[in-house]
N, C-alpha and C positions, 0 to 999 in steps of 0.2 A: 060355830065357825071352826074349822079345824086348822091348827097352826101349821106352818110349812114343815117345821120339824117333824111333827107327828105324821104328815104325808110323806115325808123322806123315809120315816122309820117304816111305814106301811109298805112302801115300795121295796125296801130292803127286805122285809118279811116275805113278800110276794115272790121275790127272787129266790130267797132261801128255800121257799116251799116249792118253787119250780125246780130247783137243783135236786131236792129230795124226792119229787114226784117223778122227775124225768132225768135221771142221772146219766142216761146213755144218749140224750138228745144232742144233736149237732149245735143246738143253741145254749147249751149249758155254759160253755166258755164265756160267752157274751153276758149270761147271768152272773157269773163270778166277777167279770169285769165291772159289770154295772154296780155290784155290791162294793167293790173297791173304789169306784168313782163317787158313790154316795158318802162314803167314809171321807174320802178326800176332798171332794168339792163342796158338799152340802153340810155334812155333819162336823167337818173340820177335826175328825178323829184320825190323825195320821198315823199313829201307831198301828190302829186297826186296818187302815188302807194299805200300809206296807205288809202286814200280815196276810191280808187278801191277795195282793199282788204277788207276793212270795209263793202263795199256794198255786196260783195260776202258772208261775214258771216252773213249779214242780210237777204238776199235773198235766201240763200242756206245753212242753219245753220247745217244740217245734212250730208252734202257731204264732202268727203275727201278735196276738194278744200278749203272749209270753214276752216277746221283745218290747212292746210297749209298756209292760208292766215292769220290767226290769230297769227301763229307763225312768219310769215315774217313781220307783223306789228311790233312786239316786236323786232325782229331782226333789222329792219330798224332804230327804235328809238336808239337802243343800239349801233350799228356799224355805221351807217352812218350819223344820226343826232346828235349823241353823247348826246342825251336827256335821261340821266339815270333815271330820275324819271317816265318818261312815260314808259320808257322800263321795269322798274319793274312792273308797274301797268299792262301793256300788257302781260308780263310773268305770272303774278299772274292770270289774266283773262283766259290766255291760259290754265294753269294748274287746274283752277276751273272747266274748262269744260272738260279738257283732263288729268286727273292725272295720268294715266298710258297708255301705248301704247299697243293696241290690236294686231297690226300687227307686227310680229317679224323683218320685214324689215324695220319697221318706229320707228325711235328712238327720234321723236320730243319731247316727253314728257321728256325723259331723258335729252335731250340737254337743254330744257327750264329749268328744275330744276337746272342744272350746271350753266347755265348763270345767273339765278335769285340769286343763292347762291354766285356767284362771284360779282354781283353787290352789294349785301346786305353786303358781307364780306369786300369788296375793295381788294381782292386778285385776281390775274390774274388766268385765267383758268389753264394755264401752272404750276403755283405754286400749284393749287389744285390737278392737275393730279399727279405731283411728290410727293406730300403728300401721296395721295392714293396708289401710287407705294411703298413707303417707308413702309406704314402700311399693305402691302399684305405679305402672306407667300411666301417662296422662290419658291415653284412650280408655283404660279401664277406670280411672277416676271419675269420668264422665259418666260412664255406665253407672258407677256407684252412686253418683249424684242422683241419677234418674230413680235408683233404688230407694235413696234416702227420701226423695220426694214421695214415693208411693207409700213408704213407711209412715211418713207424716200424716199422709191422707187416712192411712189405715187407723192411726192413732186417734184422729179426730172422730172417725166413725165409732171406735170403741168407746170414746167419752160419751157418745150420744146414747150408747146402750151399756150401762154400767153393769149389767148382768153378765156381759160377755167376758169370759175368762180364757186365758191362753191354752189353758189344759183342756178345754172342750173341743180343741181341733183333734184330739186323740180319742174321743169317745167311740165305741162301738155301738152298732145298733143291738140293743138287747131285746129279747123276746118280751112282749108285753103281757105280763101275767094275767091281766084283766080280759084278754081276749083269746081266741083259739088260734090265732095267728102264729105260726112258728112253733106251736105245740105239736109234739110228736104224737103219733097213735098211742092209744092206751097200751098197745102190745108191748112197747119198750119199757113200761114200768117194772120196776123190780120189787 
């Protein structure tokens, strides 16, 4: 029986091989992102994850994966490495490039602002949320109560599935190195 760590290492190796074999493929960015996610989520090798995400921001600066990578760098410094100074710098870098969100389904800029404010003020995010709720008019508080109920319901669902991680919302569909699906024609090979 192969352990989970060995399987993850195998997947990482397959993605690396895919990148070498098909450097011009449209799917190569997903392979890089998947490697970063394996380091981050599975192997818990956070410096390696940061290195991979930085590579994405350099090679593909105008892609959505670059935006996600820049945010993840800050998030890793903040939440996993507990390196608050580098987290502040990374959130500032993110917000300099992405001051607002253009996609209504994407709230990374809003999240980065709150997380940076929390780091700079020394207040917890929960305290900041409570203060915002207290300062809202009554009709907005009621809407907030409904959101709180929904969040509680979601938390209960997450407890049922302990493998669910918040970071998984940001995963990109990477090419499967074990199938031909998504693989570019051999003519792209360099």
